TISETOR-80874 format. One record per residue (C-alpha): residue in three letters; z, y, x. Coordinates in pm, whole numbers, plus 50000, padded with zeros to 5 digits. Layout:
// residues N
ALAZYX/...
// end
This chain:
// residues 322
MET499844999450007/GLU498675022150238/GLN497215058750138/THR495345052949849/ILE493135078349636/PHE496185097449464/GLU496265110249829/THR492675118349812/ILE491555130649491/LYS491725165249349/LYS493725171649024/SER490805194548931/THR488275164848855/ILE490675139348655/VAL489405138548308/ASN490685112348049/SER488245094047773/LYS489325122047527/GLY487455147147782/GLU491315162247855/LYS491495180048185/TYR494515167648382/ASN495655202348474/GLU494855214648106/PHE497615186547993/LYS499605193548279/SER500355230448160/LYS501825211647826/LEU504415192548020/LYS507665212147992/PRO511225197148157/ARG513295182047850/PHE516585198847976/GLY518555180047678/LEU517515150447827/VAL518115155448198/TRP522005164448084/PHE522175133647853/HIS521205105648170/ILE523815126148343/THR526605126148120/LEU526125088048095/GLY526305083848507/TYR529935098648455/ILE530455083848162/ALA530005050148315/LEU532075061948634/ILE534945072948395/THR534425038948198/VAL534695020948574/LEU537475031648675/ILE539455025848359/ALA538834993548362/ALA539854992448715/GLY542725006048632/TYR543324981148320/MET542864947548599/GLN545164959648833/ASN547954970148572/LYS547214934348351/TYR545884913448645/SER546874927048991/THR546914896349197/TYR542674897549079/PHE542334925949376/TRP540504903249560/PHE537644904049246/THR538654936249085/ILE538214961749446/PRO534754947849573/VAL533454944849206/ALA534194978949088/ALA533494995249422/LEU530284979449414/LEU529464997349038/ILE531405032149135/GLY528905035249451/TYR525835026249249/ILE526965049848985/ILE527635076449206/ALA523685067449342/TYR522745073149050/ILE524155105148942/HIS523275118849310/LEU519635110349203/PHE519485145048995/ILE519895162849315/HIS516255158349346/GLU515305170348986/ALA517425201149067/ALA515915207849409/HIS512495207949196/TYR514125233448959/ASN513815209748654/ILE518225205948530/ALA517775244248382/SER515475270548283/ASP516855298548506/ARG516705288048865/LYS520175305748949/THR521555284848671/ASN520045251448804/ASP521245256449133/LYS525055261248997/LEU524875236948759/ALA523605215849070/ASN526345223249332/ALA529215221449045/PHE528025184848867/ILE526105170049119/GLY526685185949490/LEU530185187549535/ILE530865150749454/VAL529095140649749/GLY529215171949945/MET525305182549991/ASP524405222249854/ILE521385219549674/GLY519555248349902/PHE520275228050206/TYR518615195050049/ARG515745214149897/VAL514695220750268/ILE515125187950344/HIS513185172150054/PHE510455196050092/ASP509585192550415/HIS510175153550303/HIS507255159850046/ARG504985180250350/PHE505525150950612/LEU505695118350466/GLY504595089050631/THR504585108250931/THR507215111751253/HIS508045143551112/ASP509585134650773/THR513215146250700/GLU514095115350493/LYS513175089650699/THR515205054250618/TYR512165038050587/PHE510855042050957/ASP513635009751009/GLY512864976350874/LEU514634955650632/ASN516644936750819/TRP520424925250865/ARG520904951851118/PHE519834980550851/LEU522514957150572/ILE525174957550839/GLU525014993450943/SER524385005750590/LEU527724985750479/THR529894998750800/GLY529105033950750/ILE526725033451070/ARG523525043750883/VAL525025075450697/ILE526425091951002/LYS522965084751179/VAL521425098350858/MET523885134650887/THR523515136051210/ASN519735136351265/ARG519745163050973/ASP522015187551144/ASP520145185751452/LYS516555191151321/MET518055218651065/LYS519795233351346/ASN516605233251596/ASN514485245851263/THR514235282251353/ASN512955289850997/ILE515855276650825/ASP518245298850692/PRO521155299450858/LYS522765307150560/LEU521835270950420/LEU523815259150670/ALA527015275050595/ALA526555268950215/ASN526115229250323/LYS529225230650560/LYS530875251750302/MET529725217050006/PHE530215195250271/LEU534105205350319/GLY534505211449930/GLY533135173549883/ALA535525158650172/PHE538555176449991/LEU537795173249638/ASN537545131149789/PHE540295134549952/CYS542595148249660/ILE541225121049471/VAL542655093649693/VAL545835108949733/ALA546315113349387/LEU545215076849271/PHE547705062549609/ALA550305087449463/THR550275071349121/GLY550775039149218/ASN547005033749152/TRP546335015449510/GLN543614994049392/ILE541865021249236/ALA542055043949540/LEU540395017749725/VAL537495012549486/TRP537085051249520/LEU537405049149881/ILE534885017249933/GLY532935033049693/MET532385063249759/GLY532105054350150/VAL530615026850151/MET528615011649863/PHE527045050549792/PRO524885053150098/PHE524255018550116/PHE522165020349784/ALA520725058949879/ALA519705043950196/LEU517895006050037/ARG516465026449784/GLN514675046749995/LEU513385023650213/LEU512035002749936/GLU510185029549778/HIS508255041550109/ARG508415012950375/SER504994998850368/GLU504744957150362/ASN502094962250688/ALA505384982550888/SER506444966151183/ALA509674963251319/ALA508384965051682/ILE507284997251600/ASP509495028251665/TYR508025049251362/ASN509935079251510/THR507095084651761/VAL504245066451569/ASP503295074651222/HIS504235052350929/GLY501705061650686/ILE502155069250310/THR503405041550103/ASN504365048149685/ARG505535027549425/MET506025022849051/PHE508765003048981/GLY509054999048577/ASN511285006848284/GLY513504982248321/LEU517694985648325/ILE517724985248738/ALA514525005848780/THR515825032648548/THR519425035748695/MET518535027149086/GLY515455048149037/ALA516965071948780/ALA515885108048763/GLY511835095348788/PHE512715076349080/ASN510995046548932/ARG507655059748888/HIS507805075949269/LEU503985076749317/LEU503865100549007/HIS505965120449179/HIS504905125649552/TRP501425129049364/ASP502695157149143/PRO506155169749248/GLN506645198749005/VAL506305178748716/SER509935169948530/TYR511185134748604/THR511435136948174/ARG507525137848147/LEU506355117148423/LYS505995087548168/ASP503385114947978/VAL501895116948335/GLU501665081148379/ARG499945074948019/PHE497475102548096/LEU496225092048397/MET496085049548220/ASP493305065948027/THR491365076948371/GLU489955066548721/LEU493125063048850/ALA494535033648645/PRO493585005948887/PRO494765018549160/MET497945030048988/ASP498334993748887/LYS498144980549240/THR501394997149275/ARG503484985349015/THR506134962749133/ASN510364964349097/TYR513054968349378/ILE514004933549387/LYS510754916949472/THR509824945549701/PHE513444936949881/PHE512194903349900/LYS508514911550066/LEU509924936250290/PHE513304911150420/ASN512864908050739/LYS509194914550832/
// end
């Protein structure tokens, strides 16, 4: 799944069987802000539900901590990864009609919990779009192969340290970056660290030690793991080689369509399950990507799009140890 017609075709030339031009169709696609916040709210409801369930297990079946802690931590990490994906929608100014409001809401309800400022993330993410598949990509988890080393590093926190160090170095060495963004992200990181510290301390202080461990492992281990794995599954080519250092050799562009199942729409929330379409037309809200897919399925792009269809589990096994 290297470069396809999606990377070469001009949008102005795309017409469906009814004679409607894509650009005219796209102009009608307004973000559905209510749907965005409904999905974010579902994430927080799921998060609270798991914490309550973990608390119940501690009170009623405390000796089953060996089961409660790892299972609940895995779910917490998965849900945090789900919520975090909506910062991506905010980076494209699609969670509120006003841009300032968009950024304030993003920082308050998405950025703070993981310690990332929306303005800082936006610079990183836009460079990801600009340099996808090249050595200059700023989101480059997919440069590494999916193997036991990747899994161990992701599950021990080593990978998240590498990613953060790489991003900080790139931002500091980028003379075009506004120093205010670096300062804002540092402030948000410290704010997020303090918030999570307070959560853990409060849980320990109230005797909820199992829930405290669930939060620590979920946030510190499982969340970075799912975030890293998801990005690798979206962009790593099946033809990529573990013997090649893609920091020095261009990897090439790979994007996929992951479907509409439960895993696809949660691990690939906020439109990541239609990653091919997002990279093809980044400014379209994820709430309208289904409409874009429906339109393109009535054009010459239907066959090449169908070739990219897969799911996260199938892709995992195709890429593992290659």
